[in-house]
Every structure is written in structure tokens, then in C-alpha cells.
Biopython code that builds the backbone (N, CA, C, O; Angstrom):
import numpy as np
from Bio.PDB.StructureBuilder import StructureBuilder

atoms = [
    (1, "MET", "N", (63.120, 64.379, 97.599)),
    (1, "MET", "CA", (63.082, 63.989, 98.982)),
    (1, "MET", "C", (64.445, 64.285, 99.614)),
    (1, "MET", "O", (65.491, 63.953, 99.057)),
    (2, "ILE", "N", (64.407, 64.903, 100.765)),
    (2, "ILE", "CA", (65.623, 65.233, 101.499)),
    (2, "ILE", "C", (65.903, 64.090, 102.475)),
    (2, "ILE", "O", (65.032, 63.712, 103.259)),
    (3, "HIS", "N", (67.101, 63.552, 102.426)),
    (3, "HIS", "CA", (67.468, 62.404, 103.257)),
    (3, "HIS", "C", (67.956, 62.882, 104.625)),
    (3, "HIS", "O", (69.053, 63.428, 104.745)),
    (4, "SER", "N", (67.140, 62.672, 105.644)),
    (4, "SER", "CA", (67.469, 63.173, 106.981)),
    (4, "SER", "C", (68.700, 62.481, 107.561)),
    (4, "SER", "O", (69.454, 63.103, 108.309)),
    (5, "ASP", "N", (68.920, 61.208, 107.233)),
    (5, "ASP", "CA", (70.095, 60.509, 107.754)),
    (5, "ASP", "C", (71.388, 61.131, 107.223)),
    (5, "ASP", "O", (72.375, 61.240, 107.951)),
    (6, "LYS", "N", (71.376, 61.531, 105.968)),
    (6, "LYS", "CA", (72.564, 62.159, 105.390)),
    (6, "LYS", "C", (72.745, 63.582, 105.917)),
    (6, "LYS", "O", (73.873, 64.059, 106.046)),
    (7, "CYS", "N", (71.646, 64.254, 106.219)),
    (7, "CYS", "CA", (71.734, 65.586, 106.826)),
    (7, "CYS", "C", (72.396, 65.487, 108.193)),
    (7, "CYS", "O", (73.273, 66.287, 108.518)),
    (8, "GLN", "N", (71.987, 64.520, 108.989)),
    (8, "GLN", "CA", (72.574, 64.327, 110.318)),
    (8, "GLN", "C", (74.044, 63.954, 110.212)),
    (8, "GLN", "O", (74.866, 64.400, 111.012)),
    (9, "GLU", "N", (74.370, 63.136, 109.222)),
    (9, "GLU", "CA", (75.759, 62.735, 108.992)),
    (9, "GLU", "C", (76.648, 63.952, 108.735)),
    (9, "GLU", "O", (77.813, 63.968, 109.130)),
    (10, "LEU", "N", (76.093, 64.973, 108.070)),
    (10, "LEU", "CA", (76.848, 66.186, 107.735)),
    (10, "LEU", "C", (76.650, 67.298, 108.758)),
    (10, "LEU", "O", (77.063, 68.434, 108.527)),
    (11, "SER", "N", (76.025, 66.980, 109.882)),
    (11, "SER", "CA", (75.747, 67.941, 110.964)),
    (11, "SER", "C", (74.848, 69.087, 110.517)),
    (11, "SER", "O", (74.991, 70.219, 110.980)),
    (12, "LEU", "N", (73.930, 68.786, 109.620)),
    (12, "LEU", "CA", (72.922, 69.747, 109.194)),
    (12, "LEU", "C", (71.652, 69.484, 109.995)),
    (12, "LEU", "O", (71.469, 68.383, 110.515)),
    (13, "PRO", "N", (70.769, 70.481, 110.103)),
    (13, "PRO", "CA", (69.509, 70.243, 110.816)),
    (13, "PRO", "C", (68.666, 69.184, 110.101)),
    (13, "PRO", "O", (68.716, 69.055, 108.878)),
    (14, "SER", "N", (67.906, 68.444, 110.872)),
    (14, "SER", "CA", (67.005, 67.454, 110.274)),
    (14, "SER", "C", (65.869, 68.186, 109.572)),
    (14, "SER", "O", (65.319, 69.143, 110.116)),
    (15, "PRO", "N", (65.512, 67.743, 108.366)),
    (15, "PRO", "CA", (64.398, 68.391, 107.676)),
    (15, "PRO", "C", (63.083, 68.083, 108.374)),
    (15, "PRO", "O", (62.872, 66.974, 108.866)),
    (16, "LYS", "N", (62.213, 69.063, 108.410)),
    (16, "LYS", "CA", (60.880, 68.883, 108.973)),
    (16, "LYS", "C", (60.009, 68.199, 107.914)),
    (16, "LYS", "O", (60.352, 68.208, 106.731)),
    (17, "GLY", "N", (58.920, 67.625, 108.320)),
    (17, "GLY", "CA", (58.033, 66.934, 107.389)),
    (17, "GLY", "C", (57.455, 67.840, 106.327)),
    (17, "GLY", "O", (57.126, 67.376, 105.235)),
    (18, "PHE", "N", (57.322, 69.124, 106.620)),
    (18, "PHE", "CA", (56.725, 70.072, 105.682)),
    (18, "PHE", "C", (57.768, 70.821, 104.859)),
    (18, "PHE", "O", (57.403, 71.629, 104.005)),
    (19, "ASP", "N", (59.053, 70.575, 105.094)),
    (19, "ASP", "CA", (60.107, 71.297, 104.380)),
    (19, "ASP", "C", (60.119, 70.961, 102.894)),
    (19, "ASP", "O", (60.098, 69.797, 102.495)),
    (20, "THR", "N", (60.154, 72.012, 102.094)),
    (20, "THR", "CA", (60.432, 71.856, 100.672)),
    (20, "THR", "C", (61.938, 72.021, 100.514)),
    (20, "THR", "O", (62.627, 72.373, 101.472)),
    (21, "GLN", "N", (62.449, 71.772, 99.326)),
    (21, "GLN", "CA", (63.876, 71.964, 99.104)),
    (21, "GLN", "C", (64.257, 73.420, 99.334)),
    (21, "GLN", "O", (65.289, 73.706, 99.941)),
    (22, "TYR", "N", (63.432, 74.334, 98.855)),
    (22, "TYR", "CA", (63.677, 75.764, 99.047)),
    (22, "TYR", "C", (63.701, 76.115, 100.533)),
    (22, "TYR", "O", (64.633, 76.771, 100.998)),
    (23, "SER", "N", (62.687, 75.687, 101.278)),
    (23, "SER", "CA", (62.611, 76.047, 102.700)),
    (23, "SER", "C", (63.738, 75.403, 103.498)),
    (23, "SER", "O", (64.217, 75.984, 104.472)),
    (24, "TYR", "N", (64.164, 74.211, 103.095)),
    (24, "TYR", "CA", (65.263, 73.569, 103.810)),
    (24, "TYR", "C", (66.577, 74.305, 103.571)),
    (24, "TYR", "O", (67.339, 74.525, 104.513)),
    (25, "VAL", "N", (66.851, 74.684, 102.338)),
    (25, "VAL", "CA", (68.069, 75.444, 102.033)),
    (25, "VAL", "C", (68.048, 76.759, 102.810)),
    (25, "VAL", "O", (69.051, 77.144, 103.410)),
    (26, "LEU", "N", (66.914, 77.441, 102.797)),
    (26, "LEU", "CA", (66.797, 78.702, 103.521)),
    (26, "LEU", "C", (67.028, 78.493, 105.017)),
    (26, "LEU", "O", (67.759, 79.266, 105.636)),
    (27, "SER", "N", (66.427, 77.476, 105.603)),
    (27, "SER", "CA", (66.605, 77.249, 107.040)),
    (27, "SER", "C", (68.059, 76.911, 107.376)),
    (27, "SER", "O", (68.549, 77.285, 108.442)),
    (28, "CYS", "N", (68.743, 76.216, 106.488)),
    (28, "CYS", "CA", (70.154, 75.885, 106.731)),
    (28, "CYS", "C", (71.034, 77.128, 106.696)),
    (28, "CYS", "O", (71.883, 77.310, 107.569)),
    (29, "ILE", "N", (70.840, 77.985, 105.693)),
    (29, "ILE", "CA", (71.713, 79.158, 105.622)),
    (29, "ILE", "C", (71.373, 80.169, 106.713)),
    (29, "ILE", "O", (72.255, 80.886, 107.183)),
    (30, "VAL", "N", (70.104, 80.237, 107.122)),
    (30, "VAL", "CA", (69.717, 81.119, 108.229)),
    (30, "VAL", "C", (70.350, 80.614, 109.530)),
    (30, "VAL", "O", (70.690, 81.411, 110.404)),
    (31, "ALA", "N", (70.508, 79.309, 109.659)),
    (31, "ALA", "CA", (71.118, 78.723, 110.856)),
    (31, "ALA", "C", (72.641, 78.840, 110.843)),
    (31, "ALA", "O", (73.297, 78.467, 111.816)),
    (32, "GLY", "N", (73.208, 79.354, 109.753)),
    (32, "GLY", "CA", (74.649, 79.574, 109.702)),
    (32, "GLY", "C", (75.445, 78.515, 108.968)),
    (32, "GLY", "O", (76.674, 78.516, 109.032)),
    (33, "HIS", "N", (74.777, 77.619, 108.275)),
    (33, "HIS", "CA", (75.475, 76.572, 107.522)),
    (33, "HIS", "C", (75.801, 77.047, 106.109)),
    (33, "HIS", "O", (75.064, 77.841, 105.525)),
    (34, "ASN", "N", (76.913, 76.552, 105.569)),
    (34, "ASN", "CA", (77.225, 76.750, 104.155)),
    (34, "ASN", "C", (76.589, 75.606, 103.386)),
    (34, "ASN", "O", (76.719, 74.442, 103.766)),
    (35, "ILE", "N", (75.906, 75.940, 102.312)),
    (35, "ILE", "CA", (75.261, 74.931, 101.473)),
    (35, "ILE", "C", (75.913, 75.026, 100.098)),
    (35, "ILE", "O", (76.043, 76.117, 99.542)),
    (36, "ASN", "N", (76.320, 73.890, 99.553)),
    (36, "ASN", "CA", (76.915, 73.908, 98.220)),
    (36, "ASN", "C", (76.285, 72.826, 97.342)),
    (36, "ASN", "O", (75.557, 71.959, 97.825)),
    (37, "THR", "N", (76.575, 72.897, 96.075)),
    (37, "THR", "CA", (75.952, 71.995, 95.105)),
    (37, "THR", "C", (76.225, 70.532, 95.427)),
    (37, "THR", "O", (75.308, 69.712, 95.379)),
    (38, "ARG", "N", (77.453, 70.195, 95.749)),
    (38, "ARG", "CA", (77.792, 68.789, 96.022)),
    (38, "ARG", "C", (77.095, 68.287, 97.284)),
    (38, "ARG", "O", (76.584, 67.167, 97.301)),
    (39, "LEU", "N", (77.068, 69.090, 98.326)),
    (39, "LEU", "CA", (76.389, 68.732, 99.570)),
    (39, "LEU", "C", (74.897, 68.534, 99.306)),
    (39, "LEU", "O", (74.297, 67.571, 99.784)),
    (40, "CYS", "N", (74.305, 69.450, 98.543)),
    (40, "CYS", "CA", (72.874, 69.341, 98.238)),
    (40, "CYS", "C", (72.555, 68.056, 97.490)),
    (40, "CYS", "O", (71.569, 67.387, 97.797)),
    (41, "ARG", "N", (73.370, 67.713, 96.523)),
    (41, "ARG", "CA", (73.122, 66.475, 95.780)),
    (41, "ARG", "C", (73.207, 65.268, 96.695)),
    (41, "ARG", "O", (72.449, 64.311, 96.538)),
    (42, "TYR", "N", (74.116, 65.308, 97.643)),
    (42, "TYR", "CA", (74.289, 64.195, 98.574)),
    (42, "TYR", "C", (73.051, 63.999, 99.446)),
    (42, "TYR", "O", (72.675, 62.864, 99.737)),
    (43, "ILE", "N", (72.419, 65.086, 99.864)),
    (43, "ILE", "CA", (71.251, 64.965, 100.750)),
    (43, "ILE", "C", (69.929, 64.863, 99.985)),
    (43, "ILE", "O", (68.870, 64.723, 100.597)),
    (44, "GLY", "N", (69.985, 64.931, 98.655)),
    (44, "GLY", "CA", (68.769, 64.726, 97.865)),
    (44, "GLY", "C", (68.210, 65.966, 97.206)),
    (44, "GLY", "O", (67.121, 65.916, 96.633)),
    (45, "ILE", "N", (68.924, 67.084, 97.268)),
    (45, "ILE", "CA", (68.495, 68.309, 96.586)),
    (45, "ILE", "C", (69.368, 68.437, 95.336)),
    (45, "ILE", "O", (70.547, 68.779, 95.428)),
    (46, "HIS", "N", (68.790, 68.164, 94.185)),
    (46, "HIS", "CA", (69.589, 68.111, 92.964)),
    (46, "HIS", "C", (69.559, 69.402, 92.163)),
    (46, "HIS", "O", (70.089, 69.444, 91.053)),
    (47, "ASN", "N", (68.955, 70.453, 92.696)),
    (47, "ASN", "CA", (68.806, 71.668, 91.898)),
    (47, "ASN", "C", (69.080, 72.943, 92.699)),
    (47, "ASN", "O", (68.266, 73.865, 92.677)),
    (48, "LEU", "N", (70.202, 73.009, 93.397)),
    (48, "LEU", "CA", (70.538, 74.232, 94.132)),
    (48, "LEU", "C", (70.580, 75.426, 93.177)),
    (48, "LEU", "O", (70.210, 76.541, 93.544)),
    (49, "HIS", "N", (71.037, 75.178, 91.947)),
    (49, "HIS", "CA", (71.103, 76.259, 90.954)),
    (49, "HIS", "C", (69.722, 76.824, 90.625)),
    (49, "HIS", "O", (69.625, 77.946, 90.129)),
    (50, "SER", "N", (68.667, 76.082, 90.887)),
    (50, "SER", "CA", (67.300, 76.582, 90.683)),
    (50, "SER", "C", (66.737, 77.260, 91.930)),
    (50, "SER", "O", (65.824, 78.079, 91.825)),
    (51, "ILE", "N", (67.258, 76.936, 93.084)),
    (51, "ILE", "CA", (66.784, 77.525, 94.336)),
    (51, "ILE", "C", (67.383, 78.915, 94.529)),
    (51, "ILE", "O", (66.721, 79.806, 95.059)),
    (52, "ILE", "N", (68.616, 79.104, 94.107)),
    (52, "ILE", "CA", (69.307, 80.386, 94.287)),
    (52, "ILE", "C", (68.541, 81.558, 93.669)),
    (52, "ILE", "O", (68.406, 82.588, 94.330)),
    (53, "PRO", "N", (68.031, 81.457, 92.433)),
    (53, "PRO", "CA", (67.254, 82.583, 91.884)),
    (53, "PRO", "C", (65.991, 82.897, 92.692)),
    (53, "PRO", "O", (65.574, 84.054, 92.753)),
    (54, "LYS", "N", (65.379, 81.884, 93.312)),
    (54, "LYS", "CA", (64.192, 82.120, 94.144)),
    (54, "LYS", "C", (64.567, 82.931, 95.382)),
    (54, "LYS", "O", (63.815, 83.813, 95.798)),
    (55, "LEU", "N", (65.734, 82.633, 95.977)),
    (55, "LEU", "CA", (66.206, 83.400, 97.129)),
    (55, "LEU", "C", (66.442, 84.858, 96.730)),
    (55, "LEU", "O", (66.091, 85.784, 97.462)),
    (56, "LYS", "N", (67.050, 85.041, 95.546)),
    (56, "LYS", "CA", (67.311, 86.400, 95.063)),
    (56, "LYS", "C", (66.010, 87.139, 94.781)),
    (56, "LYS", "O", (65.871, 88.314, 95.121)),
    (57, "LYS", "N", (65.059, 86.448, 94.161)),
    (57, "LYS", "CA", (63.786, 87.069, 93.803)),
    (57, "LYS", "C", (63.021, 87.527, 95.046)),
    (57, "LYS", "O", (62.349, 88.557, 95.027)),
    (58, "LYS", "N", (63.131, 86.758, 96.115)),
    (58, "LYS", "CA", (62.444, 87.119, 97.362)),
    (58, "LYS", "C", (63.279, 88.074, 98.213)),
    (58, "LYS", "O", (62.931, 88.387, 99.352)),
    (59, "LYS", "N", (64.394, 88.528, 97.628)),
    (59, "LYS", "CA", (65.280, 89.500, 98.290)),
    (59, "LYS", "C", (65.794, 88.993, 99.641)),
    (59, "LYS", "O", (65.905, 89.757, 100.600)),
    (60, "ILE", "N", (66.103, 87.701, 99.701)),
    (60, "ILE", "CA", (66.703, 87.114, 100.899)),
    (60, "ILE", "C", (68.181, 87.513, 100.886)),
    (60, "ILE", "O", (68.869, 87.262, 99.897)),
    (61, "PRO", "N", (68.683, 88.127, 101.958)),
    (61, "PRO", "CA", (70.096, 88.490, 101.979)),
    (61, "PRO", "C", (70.973, 87.249, 102.190)),
    (61, "PRO", "O", (70.880, 86.586, 103.223)),
    (62, "PHE", "N", (71.809, 86.948, 101.223)),
    (62, "PHE", "CA", (72.741, 85.826, 101.347)),
    (62, "PHE", "C", (73.917, 86.084, 100.419)),
    (62, "PHE", "O", (73.875, 86.979, 99.575)),
    (63, "THR", "N", (74.946, 85.303, 100.584)),
    (63, "THR", "CA", (76.136, 85.433, 99.761)),
    (63, "THR", "C", (76.251, 84.192, 98.890)),
    (63, "THR", "O", (76.071, 83.069, 99.360)),
    (64, "LEU", "N", (76.551, 84.408, 97.618)),
    (64, "LEU", "CA", (76.773, 83.313, 96.682)),
    (64, "LEU", "C", (78.222, 83.369, 96.243)),
    (64, "LEU", "O", (78.686, 84.383, 95.722)),
    (65, "ALA", "N", (78.924, 82.287, 96.454)),
    (65, "ALA", "CA", (80.316, 82.185, 96.044)),
    (65, "ALA", "C", (80.462, 80.953, 95.160)),
    (65, "ALA", "O", (79.564, 80.114, 95.088)),
    (66, "HIS", "N", (81.581, 80.860, 94.503)),
    (66, "HIS", "CA", (81.894, 79.692, 93.676)),
    (66, "HIS", "C", (83.264, 79.200, 94.107)),
    (66, "HIS", "O", (84.205, 79.986, 94.224)),
    (67, "GLY", "N", (83.375, 77.917, 94.339)),
    (67, "GLY", "CA", (84.658, 77.397, 94.775)),
    (67, "GLY", "C", (84.704, 75.884, 94.732)),
    (67, "GLY", "O", (83.712, 75.212, 94.450)),
    (68, "ARG", "N", (85.877, 75.374, 95.019)),
    (68, "ARG", "CA", (86.077, 73.928, 95.062)),
    (68, "ARG", "C", (85.719, 73.434, 96.460)),
    (68, "ARG", "O", (86.156, 74.001, 97.461)),
    (69, "VAL", "N", (84.930, 72.386, 96.515)),
    (69, "VAL", "CA", (84.519, 71.799, 97.795)),
    (69, "VAL", "C", (84.650, 70.283, 97.724)),
    (69, "VAL", "O", (84.663, 69.696, 96.642)),
    (70, "GLN", "N", (84.746, 69.665, 98.888)),
    (70, "GLN", "CA", (84.838, 68.217, 98.963)),
    (70, "GLN", "C", (83.499, 67.584, 98.598)),
    (70, "GLN", "O", (82.442, 68.086, 98.978)),
    (71, "CYS", "N", (83.552, 66.500, 97.872)),
    (71, "CYS", "CA", (82.346, 65.746, 97.511)),
    (71, "CYS", "C", (82.067, 64.719, 98.609)),
    (71, "CYS", "O", (82.925, 63.884, 98.894)),
    (72, "PRO", "N", (80.885, 64.762, 99.231)),
    (72, "PRO", "CA", (80.567, 63.785, 100.290)),
    (72, "PRO", "C", (80.496, 62.338, 99.789)),
    (72, "PRO", "O", (80.669, 61.406, 100.574)),
    (73, "PHE", "N", (80.246, 62.146, 98.500)),
    (73, "PHE", "CA", (80.172, 60.795, 97.953)),
    (73, "PHE", "C", (81.551, 60.145, 97.893)),
    (73, "PHE", "O", (81.715, 58.989, 98.282)),
    (74, "THR", "N", (82.547, 60.896, 97.403)),
    (74, "THR", "CA", (83.869, 60.331, 97.136)),
    (74, "THR", "C", (84.932, 60.751, 98.146)),
    (74, "THR", "O", (86.020, 60.175, 98.168)),
    (75, "GLN", "N", (84.634, 61.748, 98.983)),
    (75, "GLN", "CA", (85.600, 62.321, 99.914)),
    (75, "GLN", "C", (86.795, 62.947, 99.188)),
    (75, "GLN", "O", (87.854, 63.138, 99.786)),
    (76, "GLN", "N", (86.630, 63.262, 97.920)),
    (76, "GLN", "CA", (87.649, 63.936, 97.111)),
    (76, "GLN", "C", (87.192, 65.368, 96.853)),
    (76, "GLN", "O", (86.011, 65.679, 97.008)),
    (77, "THR", "N", (88.115, 66.238, 96.461)),
    (77, "THR", "CA", (87.786, 67.605, 96.083)),
    (77, "THR", "C", (88.023, 67.748, 94.581)),
    (77, "THR", "O", (89.154, 67.977, 94.152)),
    (78, "PRO", "N", (86.964, 67.615, 93.778)),
    (78, "PRO", "CA", (87.112, 67.750, 92.331)),
    (78, "PRO", "C", (87.558, 69.169, 91.954)),
    (78, "PRO", "O", (87.335, 70.111, 92.715)),
    (79, "PRO", "N", (88.180, 69.320, 90.793)),
    (79, "PRO", "CA", (88.719, 70.628, 90.392)),
    (79, "PRO", "C", (87.662, 71.637, 89.951)),
    (79, "PRO", "O", (87.968, 72.822, 89.816)),
    (80, "HIS", "N", (86.447, 71.200, 89.728)),
    (80, "HIS", "CA", (85.412, 72.081, 89.205)),
    (80, "HIS", "C", (84.731, 72.862, 90.331)),
    (80, "HIS", "O", (84.291, 72.263, 91.313)),
    (81, "PRO", "N", (84.637, 74.195, 90.205)),
    (81, "PRO", "CA", (83.969, 74.988, 91.245)),
    (81, "PRO", "C", (82.451, 74.803, 91.190)),
    (81, "PRO", "O", (81.878, 74.542, 90.132)),
    (82, "VAL", "N", (81.823, 74.943, 92.346)),
    (82, "VAL", "CA", (80.367, 74.814, 92.462)),
    (82, "VAL", "C", (79.814, 76.022, 93.203)),
    (82, "VAL", "O", (80.573, 76.813, 93.764)),
    (83, "ASP", "N", (78.486, 76.164, 93.206)),
    (83, "ASP", "CA", (77.824, 77.229, 93.955)),
    (83, "ASP", "C", (77.919, 76.944, 95.455)),
    (83, "ASP", "O", (77.736, 75.812, 95.902)),
    (84, "ILE", "N", (78.206, 77.993, 96.214)),
    (84, "ILE", "CA", (78.235, 77.911, 97.669)),
    (84, "ILE", "C", (77.382, 79.060, 98.185)),
    (84, "ILE", "O", (77.697, 80.223, 97.937)),
    (85, "ALA", "N", (76.309, 78.749, 98.899)),
    (85, "ALA", "CA", (75.404, 79.767, 99.436)),
    (85, "ALA", "C", (75.514, 79.775, 100.953)),
    (85, "ALA", "O", (75.546, 78.723, 101.593)),
    (86, "TYR", "N", (75.571, 80.981, 101.523)),
    (86, "TYR", "CA", (75.629, 81.126, 102.970)),
    (86, "TYR", "C", (75.204, 82.528, 103.360)),
    (86, "TYR", "O", (75.079, 83.412, 102.512)),
    (87, "MET", "N", (74.983, 82.723, 104.656)),
    (87, "MET", "CA", (74.655, 84.040, 105.203)),
    (87, "MET", "C", (75.718, 84.423, 106.212)),
    (87, "MET", "O", (76.135, 83.605, 107.032)),
    (88, "THR", "N", (76.150, 85.666, 106.149)),
    (88, "THR", "CA", (77.028, 86.189, 107.185)),
    (88, "THR", "C", (76.176, 86.507, 108.412)),
    (88, "THR", "O", (74.947, 86.489, 108.340)),
    (89, "GLN", "N", (76.820, 86.795, 109.523)),
    (89, "GLN", "CA", (76.088, 87.158, 110.740)),
    (89, "GLN", "C", (75.204, 88.378, 110.493)),
    (89, "GLN", "O", (74.063, 88.422, 110.953)),
    (90, "GLU", "N", (75.727, 89.366, 109.771)),
    (90, "GLU", "CA", (74.960, 90.579, 109.471)),
    (90, "GLU", "C", (73.749, 90.260, 108.593)),
    (90, "GLU", "O", (72.670, 90.815, 108.797)),
    (91, "GLN", "N", (73.928, 89.371, 107.623)),
    (91, "GLN", "CA", (72.818, 88.990, 106.754)),
    (91, "GLN", "C", (71.749, 88.231, 107.533)),
    (91, "GLN", "O", (70.557, 88.403, 107.278)),
    (92, "ARG", "N", (72.167, 87.394, 108.478)),
    (92, "ARG", "CA", (71.182, 86.677, 109.305)),
    (92, "ARG", "C", (70.400, 87.657, 110.167)),
    (92, "ARG", "O", (69.189, 87.511, 110.332)),
    (93, "GLN", "N", (71.082, 88.648, 110.715)),
    (93, "GLN", "CA", (70.392, 89.665, 111.518)),
    (93, "GLN", "C", (69.436, 90.471, 110.649)),
    (93, "GLN", "O", (68.313, 90.762, 111.062)),
    (94, "GLN", "N", (69.879, 90.834, 109.445)),
    (94, "GLN", "CA", (69.022, 91.585, 108.527)),
    (94, "GLN", "C", (67.798, 90.760, 108.149)),
    (94, "GLN", "O", (66.688, 91.289, 108.107)),
    (95, "TYR", "N", (67.985, 89.476, 107.876)),
    (95, "TYR", "CA", (66.873, 88.600, 107.525)),
    (95, "TYR", "C", (65.878, 88.518, 108.678)),
    (95, "TYR", "O", (64.668, 88.600, 108.469)),
    (96, "SER", "N", (66.393, 88.358, 109.891)),
    (96, "SER", "CA", (65.514, 88.265, 111.081)),
    (96, "SER", "C", (64.736, 89.552, 111.303)),
    (96, "SER", "O", (63.559, 89.512, 111.660)),
    (97, "SER", "N", (65.377, 90.684, 111.097)),
    (97, "SER", "CA", (64.680, 91.957, 111.325)),
    (97, "SER", "C", (63.677, 92.276, 110.207)),
    (97, "SER", "O", (62.684, 92.964, 110.442)),
    (98, "ASN", "N", (63.939, 91.775, 108.992)),
    (98, "ASN", "CA", (63.016, 92.012, 107.868)),
    (98, "ASN", "C", (61.855, 91.026, 107.856)),
    (98, "ASN", "O", (60.835, 91.282, 107.215)),
    (99, "LYS", "N", (61.994, 89.916, 108.547)),
    (99, "LYS", "CA", (60.956, 88.895, 108.540)),
    (99, "LYS", "C", (59.719, 89.420, 109.243)),
    (99, "LYS", "O", (59.789, 89.945, 110.355)),
    (100, "LYS", "N", (58.605, 89.271, 108.586)),
    (100, "LYS", "CA", (57.349, 89.777, 109.138)),
    (100, "LYS", "C", (56.869, 88.852, 110.254)),
    (100, "LYS", "O", (56.918, 87.630, 110.108)),
    (101, "PRO", "N", (56.410, 89.419, 111.360)),
    (101, "PRO", "CA", (55.886, 88.568, 112.431)),
    (101, "PRO", "C", (54.601, 87.870, 111.991)),
    (101, "PRO", "O", (53.792, 88.428, 111.249)),
    (102, "ALA", "N", (54.438, 86.655, 112.459)),
    (102, "ALA", "CA", (53.262, 85.863, 112.068)),
    (102, "ALA", "C", (52.014, 86.289, 112.804)),
    (102, "ALA", "O", (50.944, 85.721, 112.586)),
]
sb = StructureBuilder()
sb.init_structure("model")
sb.init_model(0)
sb.init_chain("A")
sb.init_seg("    ")
for serial, (resi, resn, name, xyz) in enumerate(atoms, 1):
    if name == "N":
        sb.init_residue(resn, " ", resi, " ")
    sb.init_atom(name, np.array(xyz, "f"), 0.0, 1.0, " ", f" {name:<3s}", serial, name[0])
structure = sb.get_structure()
């Protein structure tokens, strides 16, 4: 379950009632947000490492980086790097142009 109150607290879009963890991560990175492992755990997505291969398999253009980020639980920056997924402006444009019209 994705916690909408915590999403709003972090200035992320509110999850829709039909959003899965995969679709929510995708909608966040398409909207220009950086999503990382610690942030995902805070909002209720405990398996970003499992969502990333699905994005790759579906050939979604995005960037995967590893780095140190602040933990929303403790407000500290632990020394261990985590996954950081995001889309550049060019990747968002490519995704929009490749998306099939409904």
C-alpha cells in the first residue's frame, strides 16, 4: 500500500486508487521526480529493486544511478548508496513519443 499522506509530505503526486507500485514509480519518474530506495520505503514501496528490472524489460527510458541520499525516517544521510531512478527531459520526451495512443 502506498501512503498518500507521506507522498504529499515529500511533494510527490498522490497515488491514484488503481496505482500499483510499478505504475506509481513510473508516473513519478515521468513527472520528473527522482525516486530512490529510501524514499520508496518511506511511502510504502519496499521493493524498488524489483520494479527497476520491469522498467528495463518494458524498455522504458530512464536513468539508474547509485548514491547516498537522505533517509526520510531519520533525516540522516547513511553512508550506504541506494538505487536512484529518474528520467531526464529527453527521456521523458522519448517516453511520451513512444507511448501508444489509447
